[in-house]
N, C-alpha and C positions, 0 to 999 in steps of 0.2 A: 676201588681205592677212593679215599676222601679227596675232594678237590682242595688243592693247596691254597692257602690264603694269598691275597693280592695286596701288594704295597703300591700305593699310587700317590700322586701329588695333586692337591686341590686347594686353591685359595691361600697359598703360602704355607700350607701344612702338609704333613704326611698323613695318609689315610690307610688304615689297615682294615681290610674287610674279609669276611669269610674265614676268620681265624678260629681254630679250636681253642679250648680253654688252656691247653698246654702251650700252644703258640703264643697266646696272650700273656700267659704267665712268664714265658721266656722273654717276650718282647719288652715286658715291663722292667727287665733288668738293665736295659740300655740306659746310659747315663743321661744327665741333664733333666729335661722336663718329663712330666707324667703324661700318660695316655689319658684322653678324655673321651667318654662315649658321646657320640653325636647321634641322637635319635632320628635325625632327618635322613641319614644314610645307613643307619643300622650298623655303623662301624666306629672305629677308634681314630682319634686325631692326636697329633702332637707336633711340636715345632719342626719345620723342615730342616733346621740346623742339625737335628739328631739323625739324619739319614744314614750316615756311615756307621754310627754306633748301633742303630737298629739292625742294619744288614749284618754287621759283624756278630751281633748277639744271636740272631736267628741261625746264621751259618754255624756258629760254634755249638749251638744246640742241635745241629743236624736237622733243622726244620726246612723243608722245601717251601719256597714261596715264589710267586710271580712278581717280578720287579718291573713295574711300569713307570717308574719315576724318571730315569735319565732321558733327557731329550737333547743332549749335547752331541757334538760330532767331532771327528778329526778335521783338522784344518790344513790345507795346503797353502803355504805362504807364497807371496810373489817374490820379486827380486829382493834379496836380503842385503841390507847395508848397515850392519851393526859393527861398531868398533870392537876390537878385542878387549876383553875385560882386564882390568888391572888386578894384581894379586889380591887386594882387599875385597874387590868386587867378586872375584872367583870364590873367595872364602865365604862370602855371604850367600852366594848361590848354592854352593855345595852344602852349607849348613842347613839351608832351607830344604834342599832336595832330600837330605837324609832324615828330616823330621816327618813322621807320618802325618799326612794332612797339611803340612806346611806350618806357618807361624809368622811371627813378626820380625822384620829386619829393622834395626835402629842404626841409622848412619847420619852423620852431620850433613847439613845443607851443602851442596856442591860436590859431594863425593860420588854421585852417580847412582842414586837409588833407582832412577828410571831405567838406566842401562841394565841394571841387574834384573829388573822386572821384565824387560823386553827379551833378555837372554833366556829367562825361565819360560816365557811364553813361546819362544822359538823352539826350545827343547821339548816342551810338552805337546805343542801342536794340537791343542783341543780348544773347543769353544770357550771364550774368555770374556768376562765383563770387568772393565776397569771403572772404579768408582772414585771420583774426585770431589773435593769440597766445594768448588765453585765452577762456574761456566768457563771462565778463562782457562783453568787447568784442564777441564774436560776437552776443550778444543786443542789445547797444547798436547794432550795425550793422543788425540786423533791424528795430529800432524806427525808426532814421533812414531806412531805405529805405521803410518803411511810411508814415511821415509825409511824406517828401519826394517819393516817386515813386508812392505809392499802390499798392505791390506787397507782398503778403504772401510774403516770401522763404522758400524752403525752408531747413530747419535740418539740418545734418549734423554731429552731435557731441552730447556730453552725453547719450548714450543715445538720441538721435533720429536717424533716417535718412530724410529727406524731401526728396530732390533735386528741384528745380524749375528752370525756365529762369533764375530769379534765386535764388541760394542763398548762404547764409553758413555758414562752418565755421571750425574751428580748425586750426592748423598740424599738430597731432597727427592729427586726423581726416583732413585733406587727404592727408597722407603715407600713411595707411592705405588710403584709398578711391580715390585718384586712378587706380589701375590700371584701375578700371571707369568712372570719371567723366571721365577725361582728355580726351575728345573732345566733351564736352557743352557746353563753354563757349568762346565766341569771345573773351571778355575775362576776365582773371583779375586781381584786385586783391589785392596782398599788403600788408596793413596792418602797420606796424612791421616793415618788410621786413628790418631788420638781423638778425632771427631766422632768416631763410630759409637762409643759408649753413651752418647746423648740419648735421652729417652725416646725420641722419635727415630733417630738414625739407626739405633741398634736393631730395630725391627727389620731393616734391610738384610742384616746378617741372619736373623732368626728365620726369615721366610725363604732363605736360599738353601738348596740342598748341596751346593758345590762341595765335593769332597776335598778339594784342594783350595787353600786360602793363603793369600799373601798380604801381609800388612806392611806398609812402608811409613816410616816417620823419622824425623830428626829429634823430636821432643815427645817422648812417650808419656811421661807422667802428667796427670791432670790435677788441678788444684782440689777438685772434689773427690779424688781418689778412685774415680770410676774406671781408670785405666786397667784395674784388676779384672774387669769384665772381658778384656781382650783375650784372655786365656780361653774363655768359653766361646767367644764370638769368632775368633780367628785361630788362635793357638798360642803356644808359648813364644817368648822371645827366643829366637834361634840364633841370632847373631847381633852383637852390639859393638859398634865402632865409635870411639870417642875422638874428639878433636886432637887430643894428645897422642892418639894411636895411629893417626893417618899421616901419610907423606904426600898425599895427592892434593893438599890444599896449600895455598901460599902462606909465607910467613906474615905475621900481622902484629900490630900493637894497638893499644887502646889509650887514648889521651882524653882526660877529663878537663873541661874548661869551665870554671865557675864564673857566673855573672851576677851582678847585683840588680835588684829591682830599682827603678827610679823612685824618687821621693813620692811622687803621686801614686805609683803602683804599690809601693810599700804601705802607704796610708790606706788605700782601698783594701789591700790584702789583710792588714791587721784588723781593720774594721769587720771584715767578713769572719775572721777567726774568732773575734770576741763574740759576735752574734751566735756562732755555732756553739762555742764553749758555754755561753750563758744558757742556751736552750738545753743542751745536753745535761748540764749540772742541775738545772731545775727539774728535768724529768727523772734523773737518777736519784733525787731525794725521795721520790715516791716509788720509783721502780729501779732498784740498784743495778739490775742486769740490762737496762735499756741500752740498745746499740744503735749504730748508724743505720743498720738494716731496718730496725724498728722505725727510725725517723723517716726513712724513705717510704715505708709502708703506711705511715700516718700522714704523709704529705698530701694525699688525696682528699683528706677530710679535715685536717687540722691546719688552719691558716699559719700558725706560728711554725709548725713543722715545715710547711711549704716555704716559708721565708728562710728558714735555716738551710733547707736543701738548695734553694737558689743561691745562698751565700757560699755554699760549698762549690757549686758549679762556677760561680764567679771567681773564686780562688783558683780553681783549676784553669780557667780561662786566662787569668793574669799570669800564671806560670807558663802556660803554653805560648802566650803571645807577647811575652816580655820584650820590650824594645831592645834590651841589651843582647838578646839572642840574635836579632837581626843584624846588629852591628858586628858580632863575632862571625856570623855567617858570611857577611860581606868580605871580611878579612880572609876567611877560609877559601872563598871563591877566588880571591886574588892569588892566594898562596898556591892553589891547585888549578890555575887557569888553563893549563894544558892537559888536564886529566878529567876523566868522567867522574862526576860526583852525584851520589844519591843522597837526598835529604829526607829524613823520616820525621814527620811532624806529629804532634800529639792530638790534633783535631783537624777536621776539614777546613775550618775557618783559617787556622794558621797556615795550612797547606796553600790555600788560595791567596793569602797575604804574601807568602814567600813567592808564589808564582807571579803575582802582579808586580811586586817590588823589583824582582830580579829578571823578569821576563823569561822565565823558564816554564816548561810544561808541567802540568800536575796530573797525576792519576789518582782518582778517588773510586770508592766502591761503586758509585753510580755512573762512572764514565762508560761510554758505549764501547763495545768490542772493537769497532773500526778505529775509534780514537785511541784506544790503548795500544793497538797494534802499530798505528802510525807513530806514536810517541816512542815506543820501544824500538822500532826499526830506526827511527831518527837518532835515538841514543846510541844504537849499535853502529850506525854509519858515521857518527861524529857530527851530524847536523845539530844535535843538542848536546852540549857539554855537561848539562846537569838536568835532573828532574826531581820533583818533590812528590811525596805520597804520604798518606796517613797510614792506614793499616793494610791496604790492598796488596802491597808488595811484601808483607811480613812473611807470607807463607806460600811456598811452592811455585809461584809464578817464575818462569824462566827469564831472568833479567840479564841483559847483555853484560859482558865482563866490565866491572868497575873495580877500582882499588881504593876508593875513598867514599866513606859514608859519614854523614853527620846526623846525629840523633838530637833533635831539639825538643822532643816531647814523646811521651808514651807511657806504657804500663810498667809495672815492676815485675811482670811475669817472666819466669825462666824461658818460656816458649818464645815470647816476642824478642827477648834479648838474643837468644841463640839464632833465631831465624834472621833477624836483621844483620847480625854479624856475618851469617852465612852468605849474604848477598854479595860480599866482596872477597870471598875466600877462594873462588875458583882460580886455579893456577893458570897464568898466562905470562910467559916470560919470567924474568927474575925480580920484577918489581914487588916490593912489600906492600901489603894493604894496611890501611890505617882507619880506625873508627874513632870519631870525635863524639864525646858526650858533652853537650852544653847544658849545664844545670844551674838553676837559680839558687843562690845561697839563701839559707834560713827560710826554706819553704819545704812543702811536702815532697818536692822533687829530690831532695837530698836523700831521704829514706828510700825512695823508689830506686835511686841510683845505687845505693848500698845493697839493696836486694838483688839488683841485676849483677853486681860484682860477685855475688855468691854462686853464680852459675859456673860450671866447669870452664866455659869459654872465657868468661871475664876474670876468673881467678887465675888462670894459667895462660896468659898471652904469650905466644912464642915469639922470640926475637932472635936476631942474629947475635952470636957471641960477641961480647965487647961493645955492644951498641945499646946497652940498657938505658931506658929513659924512665925516670920515676913518674908514677901516676900523680896527676893533680889531685888535691884533696877534694 
């Protein structure tokens, strides 16, 4: 009898060796990528992502083969301390379980995506890798797994390399190490999975053979449209919950507060605007399709383009650091002096200014882990009534319960708007949440605010009946 072909894993790829022409022909029917002949091993290679499709295709063709790919194991959990799932969480888990190979769960911030993932991990009890976008979230997952499932997960990232049957890592580390770890896990969880389609990060999914995949996000869509790749990298969206469809979040409202630039700020702002418009008009006389992206590309070699780019960033700085915003912020701190308040700034400089002026702690992207934990614990315990951050709290980080947020700067993206709102929507008691948007009149912030209003969250703020409050313009 002929020796059956062997399917193995090497360097983040599947390797098929010793296959007959018939087996090769059938194996080529598997979806996604093509087999490529590797003369170094005298066999065929293709993306590890296709493992399940290749196995299914060979079995359907009644071709026997030796499967040396899987290196994952069953897991015995320690003391379990998981809260019972709410109905909407149960629906998400069941929808994922019923989808072959899994898929993506889309749920608003604060509705318990992590609890759903832990329940799935508990049910499957197999080797699992959790991939998070940043180190803080990686350590947060480590703690949640330890508390909920009684497992001290291995850490891969932040200078540590301790792969275990249950492990946590970051997208960067996953993309770097998956060529060696890609067959060790039967389940892979991509937290904040909208990051995965990035050119570098997507390789982490392609080099993994995990037949079961779970994607978690509150904001699926990407501006570049690359979220469509998640169907291939993880699987289809199996469950989507909107803010309007959940009862597990607190009632909230959004209040917009317009402020005016000072005379000196307005003078500088208008001067920068004229400089940018003059340069763009001059270039478009020669190149009608000349864009701001082209300006940025030319800034490295063209002194006038560099001056226009500096004028743009000066305009942005004036918006972010307007003195009127600080005056409004002072009033809001007085109004909510007995409540926890999160301030979202538009830049690190503004965050530091707010921190120094009001003597409140600030969390920035380069803040050390111990410092961040101390600030968040102090915020939770009530030692700090307020904290300020730029973008580091926009996504995923477990922030202690707060019911007041103030946005004094930021992007126009749907993702940032939804994530910031989600920081104050966790239900605790009957108190209603409020998000303030402080916007400079007659500046680019007005249009960014309008774009944020077009998100589902901003368009349909939920309020108690009979207590409507009109939006500020």
